[in-house]
TORTOR-810097 format. One record per residue (C-alpha): residue number from 1; residue in three letters; x, y, z. Coordinates in nm, 4 decimals, padded with zeros to 6 digits, always signed. Example, Ala and Ser with C-alpha at 12.3 -4.5 7.8 and 13.67 -1.06 7.14 Angstrom:
<rs>
+-----+------+----------+----------+----------+
:  nr : rest :       xx :       yy :       zz :
+-----+------+----------+----------+----------+
:   1 :  Ala : +01.2300 : -00.4500 : +00.7800 :
:   2 :  Ser : +01.3670 : -00.1060 : +00.7140 :
+-----+------+----------+----------+----------+
</rs>
This chain:
<rs>
+-----+------+----------+----------+----------+
:  nr : rest :       xx :       yy :       zz :
+-----+------+----------+----------+----------+
:   1 :  Met : +01.5515 : +00.0556 : -01.6044 :
:   2 :  Glu : +01.7989 : -00.1648 : -01.4228 :
:   3 :  Ala : +01.6717 : -00.3649 : -01.1314 :
:   4 :  Ser : +01.9271 : -00.2017 : -00.8976 :
:   5 :  Val : +01.8120 : +00.1441 : -00.9963 :
:   6 :  Leu : +01.4472 : +00.0473 : -00.9362 :
:   7 :  Ile : +01.5103 : -00.1099 : -00.5984 :
:   8 :  Phe : +01.7483 : +00.1564 : -00.4563 :
:   9 :  Gly : +01.5301 : +00.4269 : -00.6104 :
:  10 :  Leu : +01.2436 : +00.2925 : -00.4029 :
:  11 :  Val : +01.4669 : +00.2796 : -00.0941 :
:  12 :  Asn : +01.5823 : +00.6376 : -00.1499 :
:  13 :  Ser : +01.2236 : +00.7520 : -00.2053 :
:  14 :  Ala : +01.1044 : +00.5886 : +00.1187 :
:  15 :  Thr : +01.4051 : +00.7436 : +00.3027 :
:  16 :  Leu : +01.3152 : +01.0909 : +00.1772 :
:  17 :  Met : +00.9506 : +01.0346 : +00.2656 :
:  18 :  Leu : +01.0376 : +00.9301 : +00.6240 :
:  19 :  Val : +01.2719 : +01.2314 : +00.6604 :
:  20 :  Ala : +01.0197 : +01.4807 : +00.5374 :
:  21 :  Leu : +00.6977 : +01.3441 : +00.7000 :
:  22 :  Gly : +00.7453 : +01.5132 : +01.0319 :
:  23 :  Phe : +00.8288 : +01.8478 : +00.8777 :
:  24 :  Ser : +00.5382 : +01.8370 : +00.6397 :
:  25 :  Leu : +00.2933 : +01.7215 : +00.9122 :
:  26 :  Ile : +00.3839 : +02.0200 : +01.1413 :
:  27 :  Phe : +00.3387 : +02.2706 : +00.8593 :
:  28 :  Gly : +00.0192 : +02.1115 : +00.7271 :
:  29 :  Leu : -00.1414 : +02.0956 : +01.0695 :
:  30 :  Ser : -00.0195 : +02.4149 : +01.2369 :
:  31 :  Gly : +00.1360 : +02.6312 : +00.9595 :
:  32 :  Val : +00.4739 : +02.6325 : +01.1331 :
:  33 :  Ala : +00.7824 : +02.5792 : +00.9206 :
:  34 :  Asn : +00.9831 : +02.3883 : +01.1749 :
:  35 :  Leu : +01.3495 : +02.4418 : +01.0835 :
:  36 :  Ala : +01.4441 : +02.2609 : +01.4055 :
:  37 :  His : +01.3533 : +01.9392 : +01.2220 :
:  38 :  Gly : +01.7124 : +01.8367 : +01.1509 :
:  39 :  Gly : +01.8169 : +01.9026 : +01.5109 :
:  40 :  Ile : +01.5316 : +01.6877 : +01.6408 :
:  41 :  Tyr : +01.6237 : +01.4048 : +01.4008 :
:  42 :  Leu : +01.9826 : +01.4026 : +01.5155 :
:  43 :  Phe : +01.8758 : +01.4491 : +01.8810 :
:  44 :  Ser : +01.6752 : +01.1300 : +01.8487 :
:  45 :  Gly : +01.9622 : +00.9299 : +01.7191 :
:  46 :  Tyr : +02.1961 : +01.0412 : +01.9978 :
:  47 :  Val : +01.9325 : +00.9911 : +02.2694 :
:  48 :  Thr : +01.8815 : +00.6363 : +02.1515 :
:  49 :  Trp : +02.2547 : +00.5772 : +02.1541 :
:  50 :  Met : +02.2956 : +00.7270 : +02.5086 :
:  51 :  Leu : +02.0024 : +00.5295 : +02.6476 :
:  52 :  Met : +02.1693 : +00.2118 : +02.5241 :
:  53 :  Asn : +02.5366 : +00.2902 : +02.6041 :
:  54 :  Tyr : +02.5060 : +00.5064 : +02.9134 :
:  55 :  Leu : +02.2037 : +00.3606 : +03.0871 :
:  56 :  Gly : +02.2117 : +00.0055 : +02.9455 :
:  57 :  Val : +01.8564 : +00.0274 : +02.8143 :
:  58 :  Pro : +01.7748 : -00.2464 : +02.5654 :
:  59 :  Phe : +01.7231 : -00.1318 : +02.2087 :
:  60 :  Leu : +01.3618 : -00.2430 : +02.1946 :
:  61 :  Leu : +01.2895 : -00.0206 : +02.4967 :
:  62 :  Ala : +01.5119 : +00.2650 : +02.3914 :
:  63 :  Val : +01.3161 : +00.3022 : +02.0683 :
:  64 :  Pro : +00.9705 : +00.3908 : +02.2246 :
:  65 :  Leu : +01.1456 : +00.6004 : +02.4974 :
:  66 :  Thr : +01.3183 : +00.8034 : +02.2327 :
:  67 :  Ile : +01.0034 : +00.8639 : +02.0382 :
:  68 :  Ile : +00.8278 : +00.9892 : +02.3525 :
:  69 :  Ile : +01.1176 : +01.2083 : +02.4500 :
:  70 :  Ala : +01.1317 : +01.3616 : +02.0996 :
:  71 :  Gly : +00.7609 : +01.4297 : +02.1122 :
:  72 :  Val : +00.7986 : +01.6056 : +02.4462 :
:  73 :  Leu : +01.0840 : +01.8065 : +02.3067 :
:  74 :  Gly : +00.8701 : +01.9149 : +02.0082 :
:  75 :  Ala : +00.5960 : +02.0365 : +02.2447 :
:  76 :  Leu : +00.8490 : +02.2203 : +02.4640 :
:  77 :  Ile : +00.9925 : +02.3963 : +02.1585 :
:  78 :  Tyr : +00.6477 : +02.5329 : +02.0932 :
:  79 :  Trp : +00.5750 : +02.6449 : +02.4494 :
:  80 :  Val : +00.9183 : +02.7926 : +02.5068 :
:  81 :  Ala : +01.0306 : +02.9301 : +02.1702 :
:  82 :  Leu : +00.7250 : +02.9615 : +01.9448 :
:  83 :  Lys : +00.4281 : +03.0621 : +02.1626 :
:  84 :  Arg : +00.5291 : +03.4252 : +02.1949 :
:  85 :  Val : +00.5938 : +03.4685 : +01.8224 :
:  86 :  Arg : +00.2938 : +03.2571 : +01.6977 :
:  87 :  Gly : +00.1584 : +03.3967 : +01.3716 :
:  88 :  Leu : +00.4753 : +03.6020 : +01.2960 :
:  89 :  His : +00.6011 : +03.3666 : +01.0221 :
:  90 :  Leu : +00.9454 : +03.5125 : +00.9880 :
:  91 :  Ser : +00.9967 : +03.5056 : +01.3625 :
:  92 :  Glu : +00.8808 : +03.1446 : +01.3719 :
:  93 :  Val : +01.1322 : +03.0479 : +01.1051 :
:  94 :  Ile : +01.4132 : +03.2266 : +01.2878 :
:  95 :  Ala : +01.3198 : +03.0749 : +01.6269 :
:  96 :  Thr : +01.2946 : +02.7177 : +01.5019 :
:  97 :  Phe : +01.6197 : +02.7488 : +01.3008 :
:  98 :  Ala : +01.7981 : +02.8844 : +01.6103 :
:  99 :  Val : +01.6701 : +02.5917 : +01.8202 :
: 100 :  Gly : +01.7769 : +02.3429 : +01.5608 :
: 101 :  Val : +02.1347 : +02.4873 : +01.5305 :
: 102 :  Ala : +02.1504 : +02.5010 : +01.9113 :
: 103 :  Ile : +02.0668 : +02.1335 : +01.9361 :
: 104 :  Leu : +02.3224 : +02.0318 : +01.6727 :
: 105 :  Glu : +02.6054 : +02.2498 : +01.8100 :
: 106 :  Leu : +02.5308 : +02.1324 : +02.1666 :
: 107 :  Phe : +02.6151 : +01.7778 : +02.0650 :
: 108 :  Arg : +02.9257 : +01.9039 : +01.8889 :
: 109 :  Trp : +03.0263 : +02.0795 : +02.2035 :
: 110 :  Met : +02.9625 : +01.7590 : +02.4035 :
: 111 :  Gly : +03.2170 : +01.5803 : +02.1851 :
: 112 :  Phe : +02.9761 : +01.3646 : +01.9710 :
: 113 :  Val : +03.2001 : +01.4106 : +01.6718 :
: 114 :  Thr : +03.3803 : +01.0724 : +01.6334 :
: 115 :  Tyr : +03.2859 : +00.7685 : +01.4276 :
: 116 :  Glu : +03.1800 : +00.5455 : +01.7209 :
: 117 :  Phe : +02.8156 : +00.6485 : +01.7297 :
: 118 :  Thr : +02.5986 : +00.3948 : +01.5469 :
: 119 :  Leu : +02.2616 : +00.2324 : +01.6095 :
: 120 :  Pro : +02.1819 : -00.1366 : +01.5603 :
: 121 :  Val : +01.9624 : -00.2510 : +01.2748 :
: 122 :  Phe : +01.6168 : -00.3912 : +01.3475 :
: 123 :  Ile : +01.6768 : -00.7164 : +01.1585 :
: 124 :  Lys : +02.0200 : -00.8439 : +01.0407 :
: 125 :  Gly : +02.0748 : -01.0002 : +00.7061 :
: 126 :  Ser : +01.9824 : -00.9374 : +00.3447 :
: 127 :  Val : +01.7894 : -01.0883 : +00.0581 :
: 128 :  Asp : +01.8369 : -01.1061 : -00.3220 :
: 129 :  Ile : +01.5641 : -00.9407 : -00.5293 :
: 130 :  Ala : +01.5975 : -00.9675 : -00.9085 :
: 131 :  Gly : +01.9677 : -01.0352 : -00.8601 :
: 132 :  Val : +02.0205 : -00.7351 : -00.6335 :
: 133 :  Ser : +02.1267 : -00.7874 : -00.2751 :
: 134 :  Ile : +01.9418 : -00.5608 : -00.0323 :
: 135 :  Asp : +01.9467 : -00.5688 : +00.3441 :
: 136 :  Tyr : +01.6331 : -00.6106 : +00.5519 :
: 137 :  Gln : +01.6782 : -00.2665 : +00.7196 :
: 138 :  Arg : +01.6238 : -00.0913 : +00.3832 :
: 139 :  Leu : +01.3193 : -00.3026 : +00.3154 :
: 140 :  Leu : +01.1864 : -00.2050 : +00.6566 :
: 141 :  Ile : +01.2395 : +00.1575 : +00.5742 :
: 142 :  Ile : +01.0159 : +00.1216 : +00.2642 :
: 143 :  Gly : +00.7459 : -00.0456 : +00.4763 :
: 144 :  Ile : +00.7680 : +00.2063 : +00.7632 :
: 145 :  Gly : +00.7581 : +00.4985 : +00.5199 :
: 146 :  Leu : +00.4463 : +00.3745 : +00.3416 :
: 147 :  Leu : +00.2691 : +00.2823 : +00.6617 :
: 148 :  Leu : +00.3351 : +00.6186 : +00.8254 :
: 149 :  Ala : +00.2335 : +00.8098 : +00.5187 :
: 150 :  Phe : -00.1000 : +00.6190 : +00.4994 :
: 151 :  Ala : -00.1602 : +00.6583 : +00.8750 :
: 152 :  Leu : -00.0999 : +01.0346 : +00.8604 :
: 153 :  Trp : -00.3306 : +01.0701 : +00.5560 :
: 154 :  Val : -00.6096 : +00.8947 : +00.7441 :
: 155 :  Phe : -00.5403 : +01.0847 : +01.0660 :
: 156 :  Ser : -00.5544 : +01.4275 : +00.8918 :
: 157 :  Arg : -00.8727 : +01.3544 : +00.6926 :
: 158 :  Tyr : -01.0870 : +01.1096 : +00.8920 :
: 159 :  Thr : -01.0301 : +01.1884 : +01.2599 :
: 160 :  Lys : -01.1772 : +01.4715 : +01.4603 :
: 161 :  Met : -00.8416 : +01.5733 : +01.5938 :
: 162 :  Gly : -00.6719 : +01.5718 : +01.2488 :
: 163 :  Leu : -00.9560 : +01.7717 : +01.0973 :
: 164 :  Ala : -00.9446 : +02.0212 : +01.3864 :
: 165 :  Leu : -00.5720 : +02.0680 : +01.3335 :
: 166 :  Arg : -00.6093 : +02.1134 : +00.9587 :
: 167 :  Gly : -00.8820 : +02.3679 : +01.0180 :
: 168 :  Met : -00.6497 : +02.5530 : +01.2510 :
: 169 :  Ala : -00.3824 : +02.5664 : +00.9865 :
: 170 :  Gln : -00.6170 : +02.6920 : +00.7190 :
: 171 :  Asp : -00.8060 : +02.9541 : +00.9166 :
: 172 :  Glu : -00.6976 : +03.0103 : +01.2760 :
: 173 :  Tyr : -00.9619 : +03.2735 : +01.3612 :
: 174 :  Thr : -01.2502 : +03.0571 : +01.2480 :
: 175 :  Ala : -01.1097 : +02.7577 : +01.4307 :
: 176 :  Leu : -01.0849 : +02.9707 : +01.7483 :
: 177 :  Ser : -01.4399 : +03.0796 : +01.7116 :
: 178 :  Ile : -01.5648 : +02.7157 : +01.7347 :
: 179 :  Gly : -01.3550 : +02.6372 : +02.0384 :
: 180 :  Ile : -01.0284 : +02.4933 : +01.9063 :
: 181 :  Asp : -00.7345 : +02.6030 : +02.1244 :
: 182 :  Ser : -00.4661 : +02.7184 : +01.8852 :
: 183 :  Asp : -00.1776 : +02.6845 : +02.1291 :
: 184 :  Trp : -00.2584 : +02.3266 : +02.2203 :
: 185 :  Ala : -00.3202 : +02.2367 : +01.8587 :
: 186 :  Ala : +00.0130 : +02.3740 : +01.7499 :
: 187 :  Ala : +00.1946 : +02.2125 : +02.0428 :
: 188 :  Leu : +00.0365 : +01.8775 : +01.9571 :
: 189 :  Ser : +00.1378 : +01.9059 : +01.5899 :
: 190 :  Met : +00.4914 : +01.9832 : +01.6981 :
: 191 :  Ala : +00.4953 : +01.6817 : +01.9261 :
: 192 :  Leu : +00.3583 : +01.4523 : +01.6526 :
: 193 :  Gly : +00.5986 : +01.5834 : +01.3933 :
: 194 :  Ser : +00.8971 : +01.5458 : +01.6313 :
: 195 :  Ala : +00.7913 : +01.1914 : +01.7207 :
: 196 :  Ile : +00.7809 : +01.1083 : +01.3488 :
: 197 :  Ala : +01.1272 : +01.2566 : +01.3103 :
: 198 :  Ala : +01.2450 : +01.0226 : +01.5811 :
: 199 :  Ile : +01.0946 : +00.7253 : +01.4020 :
: 200 :  Ala : +01.2783 : +00.8317 : +01.0801 :
: 201 :  Ala : +01.6084 : +00.8689 : +01.2687 :
: 202 :  Ile : +01.5847 : +00.5334 : +01.4426 :
: 203 :  Ser : +01.4999 : +00.3666 : +01.1095 :
: 204 :  Ile : +01.7572 : +00.5367 : +00.8823 :
: 205 :  Leu : +02.0565 : +00.5933 : +01.1116 :
: 206 :  Pro : +02.1481 : +00.2273 : +01.1461 :
: 207 :  Leu : +02.2519 : +00.2382 : +00.7800 :
: 208 :  Gly : +02.5587 : +00.4462 : +00.8809 :
: 209 :  Ile : +02.7217 : +00.6559 : +01.1522 :
: 210 :  Ile : +02.5581 : +00.9385 : +01.3378 :
: 211 :  Ser : +02.7274 : +01.2714 : +01.2538 :
: 212 :  Ile : +02.6451 : +01.6351 : +01.3395 :
: 213 :  Asn : +02.6363 : +01.7470 : +00.9703 :
: 214 :  Met : +02.3603 : +01.4975 : +00.9077 :
: 215 :  Gly : +02.1177 : +01.7260 : +01.0920 :
: 216 :  Tyr : +02.1734 : +02.0052 : +00.8370 :
: 217 :  Glu : +02.1561 : +01.7511 : +00.5474 :
: 218 :  Val : +01.8186 : +01.6173 : +00.6824 :
: 219 :  Leu : +01.6716 : +01.9700 : +00.7035 :
: 220 :  Ile : +01.7637 : +02.0313 : +00.3392 :
: 221 :  Met : +01.6117 : +01.7042 : +00.2288 :
: 222 :  Ala : +01.2956 : +01.7687 : +00.4240 :
: 223 :  Leu : +01.2636 : +02.1201 : +00.2829 :
: 224 :  Ala : +01.3229 : +01.9968 : -00.0717 :
: 225 :  Val : +01.0639 : +01.7171 : -00.0519 :
: 226 :  Ser : +00.7998 : +01.9305 : +00.1215 :
: 227 :  Val : +00.8412 : +02.2338 : -00.1051 :
: 228 :  Val : +00.8405 : +02.0205 : -00.4219 :
: 229 :  Gly : +00.5306 : +01.8289 : -00.3200 :
: 230 :  Gly : +00.3443 : +02.1126 : -00.1524 :
: 231 :  Leu : +00.4074 : +02.1906 : +00.2138 :
: 232 :  Glu : +00.0611 : +02.0846 : +00.3337 :
: 233 :  Ser : +00.0046 : +01.7831 : +00.1065 :
: 234 :  Ile : +00.0701 : +01.4204 : +00.2027 :
: 235 :  Thr : +00.0034 : +01.3158 : -00.1545 :
: 236 :  Gly : +00.2483 : +01.5708 : -00.2842 :
: 237 :  Leu : +00.5097 : +01.4563 : -00.0306 :
: 238 :  Val : +00.4845 : +01.0959 : -00.1530 :
: 239 :  Val : +00.5116 : +01.2034 : -00.5266 :
: 240 :  Ala : +00.8023 : +01.4389 : -00.4529 :
: 241 :  Ser : +00.9799 : +01.1695 : -00.2567 :
: 242 :  Ile : +00.9544 : +00.9301 : -00.5542 :
: 243 :  Ile : +01.0720 : +01.1959 : -00.7997 :
: 244 :  Leu : +01.3679 : +01.3087 : -00.5869 :
: 245 :  Gly : +01.4522 : +00.9550 : -00.4756 :
: 246 :  Phe : +01.4863 : +00.8186 : -00.8282 :
: 247 :  Ala : +01.6534 : +01.1377 : -00.9487 :
: 248 :  Lys : +01.9213 : +01.0864 : -00.6791 :
: 249 :  Thr : +01.9631 : +00.7132 : -00.7654 :
: 250 :  Ile : +01.9910 : +00.7823 : -01.1372 :
: 251 :  Thr : +02.2397 : +01.0592 : -01.0775 :
: 252 :  Gly : +02.4535 : +00.8391 : -00.8603 :
: 253 :  Thr : +02.4350 : +00.5480 : -01.1000 :
: 254 :  Tyr : +02.4879 : +00.7099 : -01.4365 :
: 255 :  Phe : +02.6582 : +01.0359 : -01.3501 :
: 256 :  Asp : +02.9058 : +01.1574 : -01.0861 :
: 257 :  Pro : +02.7864 : +01.0656 : -00.7268 :
: 258 :  Lys : +02.9076 : +01.4074 : -00.6041 :
: 259 :  Trp : +02.6066 : +01.5647 : -00.7771 :
: 260 :  Met : +02.3562 : +01.3522 : -00.5817 :
: 261 :  Glu : +02.3136 : +01.6111 : -00.3020 :
: 262 :  Val : +02.2799 : +01.8970 : -00.5523 :
: 263 :  Ile : +01.9542 : +01.7359 : -00.6740 :
: 264 :  Tyr : +01.7702 : +01.8725 : -00.3652 :
: 265 :  Leu : +01.8867 : +02.2267 : -00.4092 :
: 266 :  Phe : +01.8130 : +02.2229 : -00.7828 :
: 267 :  Ala : +01.4601 : +02.0951 : -00.7117 :
: 268 :  Leu : +01.4042 : +02.3706 : -00.4502 :
: 269 :  Val : +01.5090 : +02.6506 : -00.6907 :
: 270 :  Leu : +01.3160 : +02.5065 : -00.9882 :
: 271 :  Val : +00.9917 : +02.4609 : -00.8038 :
: 272 :  Leu : +01.0079 : +02.7962 : -00.6217 :
: 273 :  Ala : +01.0658 : +02.9647 : -00.9606 :
: 274 :  Ile : +00.7846 : +02.7859 : -01.1438 :
: 275 :  Lys : +00.5207 : +02.6875 : -00.8854 :
: 276 :  Pro : +00.6035 : +02.8136 : -00.5358 :
: 277 :  Ser : +00.3117 : +02.6322 : -00.3695 :
: 278 :  Gly : +00.4475 : +02.2936 : -00.4861 :
: 279 :  Leu : +00.3086 : +02.0260 : -00.7196 :
: 280 :  Phe : +00.0080 : +01.9580 : -00.4974 :
: 281 :  Gly : -00.0032 : +02.2722 : -00.2887 :
: 282 :  Lys : -00.3545 : +02.4118 : -00.2371 :
: 283 :  Phe : -00.3028 : +02.6780 : +00.0348 :
: 284 :  Lys : -00.1335 : +03.0140 : +00.0017 :
: 285 :  Glu : +00.1822 : +03.0437 : -00.1992 :
: 286 :  Leu : +00.5046 : +02.9769 : -00.0036 :
: 287 :  Glu : +00.6179 : +03.3345 : -00.0197 :
: 288 :  Glu : +00.3011 : +03.4485 : +00.1565 :
: 289 :  Arg : +00.3644 : +03.2011 : +00.4360 :
: 290 :  Val : +00.7314 : +03.2465 : +00.5330 :
+-----+------+----------+----------+----------+
</rs>
């Protein structure tokens, strides 16, 4: 395998992992398939840009503010749009999808459709690795993706709060019987997942421009990675990110780049046809959930 394929395969894998972590976390901890994920991702990018350009907030301050705002938005989505339909899986899907589309189209209506919307990189410059030039921002994406995945794995398995949330996702009535508040648990998982979506956006968007259609693309990527790996599995998410990341890189390198985006849809159809619960899925089959 060429060095460039290996390096950029890792970058694409880390990017997919970051994009899907928030979506997978929410489903794994609350059982909600948050189809507003793409909208929250794009919302985070535009909020960071507006804080910097409209209010003059320094980038290093705009980043934590955006993460907090995105977390609050995630919690609000639960209390406003999801609480009344909690447990009705189809209604949850419809409600979150409607919220996500509303967010994206609101920014389109506000005129955020030109090519002037970009975010600064964390560190400027690049380095040569095995003869391949790669910028520091992409290396940071790899580090942030691995760090977040490990932190969430520890949180969901070795903290009381994480175990309580996982218990709620697996058996809500039993969790209720031992005093776990389902509404607060679900709202917390929505807040955490949305905050992680903001981290992903702030890390990845500096590599290009911020565009409305990116919100829809991010949702497809998150769905593909989560479904292939298993919607409730962090391990599955990491493995699926590696598989799809390298598949995308190999397709773009050795075949026609226009087929790169088709990889996600092909993976979705293939896994749903063969193993609907995903490679590492342990809970109910997907068709029983949504």
